[in-house]
N, C-alpha and C positions, 0 to 999 in steps of 0.2 A: 302664626297671624289670623287674628278672627274677624273674617270680614261678616259685613252687616249684610250685604245683597254684590250681587253680581257688579263689576266694574264695567262702565262702556264700552262696549265692542270685546266682552268677555263671554263670547259664543258658548265654550263648554261649560263653564258656570250655568249661565242662563239653558243651557239645554238640561243639565242636571236638576234645575230647579222645577223644567217642567213636566219632568218625570216622575219628580218628586211629590208634587201637586197632585197629577194624574193619578196616582198610588195612595193619595189620603183623602182626595175631595170626595164628597159626598153623591151619592146617585139621584137624589132628590134636589129638592130646593136647597139651597146655602140659608144657612141661618145669619138674620141681619140684626144687628143691634140696634139697638135708638140713642142717638147722640144727643150727649146733654147741651146747652147753650152755652157758646164759645164763653170760655173763662178768661182766656189770656187778651193784653190788651196790644196795637199793634207794636208796640216796644217788646215786647217778651217775646210776640210771633217771630220779629226778626231776628232773634237770635234762633231761632231753628232752621231758615236757610240758608241754600249756599251763600259764602261770603260774595260772588261775584253780584250776585241777585240784592243780597243786601245791601252790596254799596251803591248797586243802581239806584234803590230806592230811595238810599241817604242822598244822593246827590238828586234826585228828584226835587226832594223836601228843601235842601240847601240852594239850589237857584230860584226860588218860588221869589216875586219880586224883584228880581236883578235883569235887569236891563243890560246887551252889551252894543256896541257902535264899533266897528272896526271899520275904519276908514282908511286911504294912502299916508293921511295927516296927521292920524291921530286914533289911537285902543283910549274906548271908555267902558268903563264900569258906572253903570246908575242905580242907586237904591230910592228908594222912596222918599227917601229924605235930602238929598242931593246926591253929585257926581262923589265916587269913593275915588276914582282913579283915574288918572289921562297919565297916557303916556306918547310922547309923541318922536318921531324915528331920526335919524341920523342922516346925514346929506348925503350924495357917492362920493363927492371929495372927502369927507370923513372915512366912509369906506377904502379908499382907494388908501389913506393913509394910515388904517389900523391893520389894510395888507399887510403892510411890511411888518407890523406884529406879529400877524400870524407866520410870517416866514420865519422871524426870527425865535418861534418856541419849536420849530419842529426841532432841534437839537433835544429837547426832552423828548422825544417819540420815545427812544428805546427804552427809557428809565420809567415811563408812563404808560407803555402798550399792554401789559396786563390789565390796567387799570380801566384803561382804555376800553377796551375788548369787553369785561366784563361789564360795566355801564354803560354798555350801550342798548343792554335789555335788563340789566338788574342795576336799581340805587339803592333802595330800601337795604339791603344787606350790608351795604355802607352806612347804615345808621344804626340798625341791629347791633353790630360789632361794638357800638361805643354805649348804647343802654341796651340793659338786660330785657328784651322783647323777643318775644317767640310765639307763635302761636297756641303752642299750648300753656305759656304762662301767664300769656296777655291777650287773649284772642279777640277783645275789646279795641285794644291800642294801635293791634294788624290791621284792625278792620277800620279803623279811622284813619289809617295812613294809607292805605287801599284806597278810601275816598278822598281824601287831599291827593294822591295822586291822579284821581279821576279827573277833579277839579281843576287841577292844573292844565290837564293836556286839552280838556276840553275848550278853558280861555284860550291860553295860547296858540291853538292851532287855528281861533279865530281870529287872533291878532295877527300872527304870519300870514293868514290869507289876506287881510287890510293891507297890511303894510309893501308883500308882495315885494323885498329887499334880495338881490342876489347871494349868494353865499360866497366864501373868499376863492375858492377853484376855478369861480366863474369869472370871477374880474383878473387873475393871473394863473393859466395853467402850471407856474412852477409851483403852488401850493401842495400840489397832490396829495391830496389826505388819504392818511395812512389806512383809513378803513372804508368801506362805501358810503356813500354822504345820501343821505333822507333826501328823498323828492321836495320836501315841502322848503318851504325859503327860510331867513337866516334868522331874521329880527321878531321877537325875543328868542334868547336860546331857551328851548324847552326842557334841557337836562338844566339848565340854572332855576327855572320856575320851580319845578319839581322839587331839587333839592332844598332852595331856598323855603318854599313852603313847608317841608316836611322837618327843615332844622326849627322854624315859627311854631309849627305845632307841638312838636316832643319837647320844645323849652316851655311853653306854657303849662304841658301837661305835665312837668317834672320840675318847675318853679325857676327855671334859667331864663334870664333876658335874652333877647336877639332882635337884632343882629347885636353880635359882640367878640370881638377880635379875641378875647381869651374863651369862647365857649368852641370846645371839640364839635359841637354840633355845626356850628357856622363856618367851621374852618374846613370841616370836609365839603360842605354845601360849595365854598370857594373852589375848593379842589375838584371836586365833579365837574364844577362850569370849566374851570381851567383847563381841564383836561381836553374838553371838545374843543380849545383852541388850540392847544398842544398837538390835536390828532387833524387841524385844519380845517376844520368843520364852521367855526364860529370868530365872530371879530372879537374883540374885548367887549364893544359898546353892546352887543348882543345876551352876555352875559350879565353888565350891569342892568339892563333893561327886564332881562327874565329876574334879577334876583330882588327888584323892586317888584317885577307883578306877585313872584312867588311870595314875599315877605307879606304883603297886600292881601294876597287870596288867603293863606295860612291865618292871619289877620282878621277877616273876613268869618272863616271858618269858626274860629275860636269865638266871636262875639255871637255868629249865629248859633252854637252850642251852649252859652251858658249868657246868652242874653244882655251881652254887654256890647260897647261902642267898637266901633270900627274906625280906624285912621283913614283921613284922608287923605291921600298921596297924588301928588303929579310931578311927571320926571321928563325932562328934557333931553336928550340924548345928544342932541345937536351941544349942550352945555357939558356933556362927562366931559370930567379931564381937567375941566379949565382950573379948578382949584387946586390942581397936584402939581406936585415941583415939578416944573419945566413943563407944566401943562401937557404932559402924557396920558394918551385916551385908555391905557391898559387897564386891566382890570386885576385889582385883588382885594382881600375883605378889609383893611384898614381903609383903600380910599373908599367903599361900600359905607363902613361905617361914619367915615366923614361924610361923606353926602347925606346919610340918613339922617344926619346931627344937623345938617342945615345947611347945604350947599348951594353953589350956582344953578346948578344941574336938578335939585330934588327941592321942593318945599311939601310941608305938611300941614295940614289945617286941623279945625277941632273936629273929632271924632263926629261920627254917625252913630245913633243909635239903632241899633236891631233887637229886630224879636226874635227869642228865643225858638229853635224848632225843638218841635217835641221827641221827635225821633233819634236827631243829633243831640240833644239834650241826654238823650236816656242813654245813650252810648259812649258819651263823654264821662257822665257819673259813673258809668260804669268802667271806663278806663280809667278813671282816676281810683275807685277802688284797687283795681289791680296793680297799678303803679305802687299803691301805697302798702300791699302784701305782696308787692314784689320779692320780699326776702324771705318770705313763708317758704 
């Protein structure tokens, strides 16, 4: 192993470097070079900094011109050209009815427990297991995925704060979640939002459609979302709203990266399930895809033009090259 510098907290290596420097440093003034004018543009500099800081810079650029309104009756994302997304919440009666669905999913807990525990903190590996992605082969794609996750986390937490809807175990102590319940509220599901945003962005990068019942990316996203219901943490309508939010945010990110259009979406959680057989409010990928194609609960309008973001666009181009060169 060849280190290029001391790791954080590596006191022994730091002390050794101190001793070596003291032995080699001149007694007189140190030599100072004359730096040339900066030759790198911001996109090139971005590739030199640590991924978390690069993701922060990209997120800052990505949300420029976006206005968010998070209230108890609706969550909205506005762009300069109009409203991009509206999500309205279910009623308490809907949640009471869905609590029975949550209880019925408990029989899957033993089979799904390894996934549930792993997905508490790690979603991305379940997608990089489908596509040949890694920090070594496709660093730009991995950074793009990190920005996607950061964007969805910021947006879904704003929505949760506005809606303030209770978790299933608050309505029924018999739910007994199989893992610790997060302190933030239920609607929409953050895991569903993240998973479907990743599926949408990776689908666009790899030339796939999303959402699509045949897509392994969307099937994985739906499984991640459902696992949170199996765990006793989310209602099915949490997953439905999270999926819609994630797909919309993924579409927005792609539009910002390419200078394309972002599709306008309105989702009413009170209407979720009315088009399903028997009117069930259960969540699964075919139900989401049916709603996405035009259901009672979801409408899609003309897309809004989105200005290409310079840093994000450069990253998208680099990610595209990495994807094309993945066989190398």
